[in-house]
C-alpha positions as CSV (number, residue, x, y, z in Angstrom):
1,X,107.2,31.2,111.2
2,X,107.6,34.5,109.5
3,X,105.8,37.7,110.7
4,X,103.4,39.5,109.1
5,X,103.3,43.3,109.4
6,X,100.0,45.1,108.8
7,X,98.8,48.7,108.9
8,X,95.4,49.3,109.2
9,X,94.0,52.4,107.5
10,X,90.4,53.7,108.1
11,X,88.6,57.0,109.4
12,X,86.6,55.3,112.0
13,X,88.6,54.5,115.1
14,X,86.2,51.5,116.0
15,X,86.5,50.1,112.8
16,X,90.4,49.9,113.3
17,X,89.8,48.4,116.5
18,X,87.4,45.9,115.1
19,X,90.1,44.8,113.2
20,X,93.1,44.4,115.2
21,X,91.1,42.5,117.6
22,X,90.5,40.0,114.6
23,X,94.1,40.2,113.0
24,X,95.7,39.9,116.7
25,X,93.9,36.8,116.9
26,X,97.0,35.4,114.4
27,X,100.4,34.8,115.9
28,X,102.3,35.6,113.1
29,X,100.4,38.9,112.6
30,X,101.9,41.8,113.8
31,X,99.8,45.3,113.6
32,X,102.7,47.9,113.1
33,X,100.3,50.6,113.0
34,X,97.1,52.7,112.1
35,X,96.0,55.8,109.8
36,X,93.1,57.5,109.2
37,X,93.4,59.6,106.5
38,X,94.2,58.9,103.0
39,X,97.1,61.5,103.0
40,X,99.1,59.9,105.9
41,X,99.6,56.6,104.2
42,X,102.4,56.9,101.9
43,X,104.4,58.3,104.8
44,X,103.5,55.5,106.9
45,X,104.3,52.7,104.4
46,X,108.0,54.2,104.2
47,X,107.9,54.3,107.9
48,X,107.2,51.0,109.0
49,X,107.6,49.0,106.1
50,X,104.3,47.0,106.3
51,X,103.8,43.5,104.0
52,X,99.9,44.2,104.1
53,X,97.9,47.5,103.7
54,X,94.3,47.1,105.0
55,X,92.9,50.3,103.6
56,X,89.4,51.7,103.3
57,X,88.0,52.7,100.4
58,X,86.3,55.9,101.8
59,X,89.1,58.1,103.2
60,X,89.5,61.9,103.8
61,X,92.0,63.6,102.1
62,X,92.8,61.2,99.7
63,X,90.4,58.1,99.0
64,X,91.4,54.7,98.8
65,X,91.8,53.9,94.9
66,X,94.2,56.7,94.9
67,X,96.4,55.5,97.6
68,X,96.5,52.3,96.0
69,X,97.9,53.5,92.7
70,X,100.4,55.9,94.9
71,X,101.4,53.0,96.8
72,X,101.9,50.2,94.0
73,X,103.9,53.4,92.8
74,X,106.3,53.8,95.8
75,X,106.0,50.4,97.2
76,X,105.1,47.6,95.3
77,X,106.2,44.9,97.2
78,X,103.4,45.8,99.6
79,X,100.1,43.8,99.1
80,X,96.9,46.0,99.1
81,X,93.7,44.7,100.3
82,X,90.7,47.2,100.1
83,X,87.9,47.1,102.9
84,X,84.4,48.7,101.7
85,X,80.8,48.5,101.9
86,X,80.4,48.9,98.5
87,X,80.2,45.3,96.9
88,X,79.0,46.2,93.4
89,X,81.2,45.5,90.7
90,X,82.3,48.8,89.5
91,X,83.9,49.1,92.5
92,X,85.9,46.0,92.4
93,X,86.8,46.4,89.0
94,X,88.5,49.8,89.8
95,X,90.1,48.7,92.8
96,X,91.9,46.0,91.3
97,X,92.7,47.9,88.5
98,X,94.3,50.5,90.6
99,X,96.9,47.6,92.2
100,X,94.9,45.9,95.2
101,X,95.1,42.4,95.3
102,X,91.9,41.8,97.5
103,X,88.7,43.3,98.2
104,X,86.8,42.7,101.5
105,X,83.6,43.8,102.3
106,X,83.2,45.4,105.9
107,X,80.0,43.3,106.5
108,X,81.9,39.8,106.3
109,X,85.7,41.4,107.2
110,X,85.5,39.5,110.4
111,X,85.4,36.0,108.8
112,X,87.1,37.2,105.6
113,X,90.3,39.3,106.3
114,X,92.4,36.5,107.8
115,X,91.5,34.5,104.6
116,X,92.3,37.5,102.7
117,X,95.8,38.5,103.9
118,X,97.0,34.7,103.4
119,X,95.6,34.4,99.9
120,X,97.3,37.7,98.9
121,X,100.5,37.0,100.7
122,X,100.3,33.5,98.7
123,X,100.1,36.1,95.2
124,X,96.7,35.4,94.7
125,X,93.9,37.4,94.3
126,X,91.0,37.6,96.8
127,X,87.4,39.0,96.8
128,X,84.9,38.4,99.3
129,X,81.7,36.6,98.7
130,X,79.3,37.2,97.2
131,X,82.0,39.0,94.9
132,X,82.8,36.5,91.9
133,X,85.4,36.3,89.9
134,X,83.8,35.3,86.7
135,X,81.8,38.4,87.2
136,X,84.8,40.4,87.7
137,X,86.5,39.0,84.3
138,X,83.4,39.8,82.3
139,X,83.0,43.2,83.5
140,X,86.9,43.6,82.5
141,X,86.4,42.1,79.4
142,X,83.4,44.6,78.6
143,X,86.0,47.8,79.8
144,X,88.8,46.4,77.5
145,X,86.5,45.9,74.2
146,X,85.3,49.6,74.5
147,X,81.3,48.2,75.2
148,X,81.2,49.7,79.1
149,X,83.5,52.9,80.4
150,X,82.3,53.6,84.4
151,X,84.4,56.0,84.8
152,X,85.0,59.8,83.5
153,X,88.0,60.7,82.0
154,X,89.9,62.4,84.6
155,X,93.6,62.6,85.7
156,X,95.0,60.9,89.2
157,X,95.0,64.6,90.4
158,X,91.9,65.5,89.0
159,X,90.3,62.8,90.9
160,X,92.0,64.2,93.9
161,X,91.0,67.7,93.6
162,X,87.5,66.8,92.9
163,X,87.4,64.6,96.3
164,X,88.5,67.5,97.8
165,X,86.2,69.9,96.4
166,X,83.5,67.6,96.9
167,X,84.4,67.3,100.6
168,X,84.1,71.5,101.1
169,X,87.7,72.1,101.2
170,X,88.9,75.6,99.9
171,X,91.3,75.9,97.3
172,X,93.8,77.1,99.8
173,X,93.4,74.0,101.6
174,X,93.8,72.0,98.6
175,X,96.9,73.6,97.3
176,X,98.4,72.9,101.4
177,X,97.3,69.5,101.3
178,X,98.6,68.4,97.6
179,X,101.1,70.8,97.5
180,X,100.1,72.8,94.6
181,X,99.3,76.5,93.5
182,X,96.0,77.6,94.2
183,X,96.2,78.7,90.6
184,X,96.6,74.9,89.6
185,X,93.8,74.1,91.8
186,X,91.6,76.7,90.0
187,X,93.1,75.0,86.3
188,X,92.3,71.7,87.9
189,X,88.9,72.7,88.8
190,X,88.1,74.2,85.6
191,X,89.3,71.1,83.8
192,X,87.1,68.6,86.1
193,X,84.1,70.8,85.4
194,X,84.5,70.5,81.8
195,X,85.3,67.3,81.2
196,X,82.3,66.3,83.3
197,X,80.0,69.1,82.2
198,X,79.6,70.2,85.4
199,X,77.9,73.9,85.9
200,X,78.3,74.1,89.8
201,X,79.2,72.4,93.4
202,X,76.1,70.8,93.6
203,X,76.5,68.5,90.4
204,X,80.3,68.1,91.3
205,X,79.2,66.6,94.6
206,X,76.7,64.5,92.9
207,X,79.3,63.0,90.9
208,X,81.8,62.5,93.5
209,X,79.4,60.9,95.2
210,X,78.3,58.6,92.2
211,X,82.0,57.6,91.8
212,X,82.2,56.4,95.3
213,X,85.4,59.3,96.2
214,X,82.7,60.5,99.0
215,X,80.1,58.8,101.3
216,X,76.8,60.6,101.5
217,X,76.6,63.5,103.8
218,X,74.4,62.1,106.3
219,X,76.8,59.0,107.1
């Protein structure tokens, strides 16, 4: 029996422990590592060479959608399953468009995660019930035909900067995390504010929250 190497990424240790307990019941599953920050994931994937990446949608530093795009570019052989508390179609569509093969709701993770891993390893997409393939396809068609655009036109780097700004990081901290200059951070912030027609930090926070880049401050 071939071994499946799995990397778990979630910023809550209790969630990682719970997922580990579920997955370790399968004799062919090997949990090769854990991470609690989106920025760590690329290095972990490179060092540990997992077959499957279980990835929380909401992560500090770099959110799960942008991590997914990064891993798809860097390690396209890795099967990515997004783990989320959000079951709205917009989140699922963005995850699939970013390159994820599976989308599992946290409320059903203990029942669905093993099935999801086996499905994506077999080359099939997996969505947790009650998520619907038909609804997903209808939503994608609306986007393709221009009937609906759920996301504002931000670049990948602008989304990273938006998330970090909304989390309250300073321009110096953002520059260090993303390996760019503080002047470049300022430039990205200006472009974000212009593209989204924002005037202040409070509006920026609300947009990041509505896009699912951050969680509410009381969570």
